C-alpha positions as CSV (number, residue, x, y, z in Angstrom):
1,M,0.0,0.0,-0.1
2,A,1.3,3.7,-0.8
3,I,2.2,5.9,1.8
4,S,-0.2,8.5,0.6
5,K,-2.9,6.2,1.1
6,F,-2.2,4.9,4.4
7,K,-1.8,8.2,5.6
8,A,-5.4,9.0,4.4
9,R,-6.8,6.3,6.1
10,C,-4.4,5.2,8.7
11,L,-6.9,4.2,11.8
12,A,-9.2,2.2,9.8
13,I,-6.1,0.6,8.1
14,I,-4.6,-0.3,11.7
15,E,-7.9,-1.6,12.7
16,R,-8.3,-3.6,9.8
17,V,-5.0,-5.5,10.4
18,R,-6.1,-5.9,13.9
19,K,-9.0,-7.9,13.1
20,T,-7.9,-9.9,10.1
21,G,-4.3,-10.5,11.7
22,E,-2.9,-10.1,8.3
23,P,0.3,-7.7,8.1
24,L,0.6,-4.8,5.8
25,L,3.6,-3.4,4.0
26,I,3.8,0.3,3.4
27,T,5.9,1.3,0.5
28,R,6.9,4.7,-0.7
29,R,7.5,4.9,-4.4
30,G,7.2,1.1,-4.7
31,E,10.1,0.7,-1.9
32,P,9.1,-0.5,1.6
33,V,9.4,1.6,4.4
34,A,7.1,0.2,7.2
35,Q,5.1,-3.2,7.9
36,I,2.1,-3.2,10.0
37,L,1.8,-6.4,12.0
38,P,-1.2,-7.7,14.3
39,P,-0.5,-7.3,18.0
40,P,0.7,-10.8,19.2
41,L,-1.8,-13.2,20.7
42,P,-2.2,-13.3,24.6
43,E,-0.3,-16.2,26.2
44,P,-2.9,-18.6,27.7
45,S,-3.2,-18.3,31.5
46,Q,-1.6,-21.5,33.3
47,E,-3.9,-20.9,36.4
48,S,-7.3,-21.4,36.3
49,A,-10.0,-20.4,38.6
50,F,-10.1,-23.7,40.5
51,G,-6.7,-24.1,42.7
52,C,-5.5,-20.6,41.6
53,M,-4.9,-19.9,45.6
54,K,-3.3,-23.1,46.1
55,G,-0.1,-22.9,48.5
56,T,-1.8,-19.7,50.1
57,A,-3.5,-20.8,53.4
58,R,-2.1,-22.5,56.4
59,E,-4.0,-25.2,58.3
60,L,-3.7,-24.2,62.1
61,G,-5.7,-26.9,63.5
62,D,-8.7,-28.8,63.1
63,I,-11.5,-26.5,62.4
64,L,-14.1,-29.1,63.8
65,E,-12.6,-29.2,67.4
66,P,-13.8,-26.8,69.9
67,L,-11.3,-24.4,71.5
68,P,-10.4,-24.4,74.9
69,I,-12.6,-22.2,76.9
70,E,-9.7,-20.2,77.8
71,D,-9.4,-18.9,74.3
72,W,-13.1,-18.0,74.2
73,E,-13.2,-14.0,73.8
74,V,-16.7,-13.8,75.0
75,L,-15.3,-15.1,78.7
76,R,-12.7,-12.2,79.0
């Protein structure tokens, strides 16, 4: 595509490259001067919603076991 044509329709051309994924070569008097490339694809996330917090909690004791009476805040 000639540089003068690109200059006149720059934003629409960039959007077309983004949508189609096809690169575009810009020329001046038939000589390449620039290339418009689509953005790289985002890398897939290694973590899913399930298990993303793995390893961030600590087990302090049995959650079903009642607290000793001396640890009850209401009795203080």
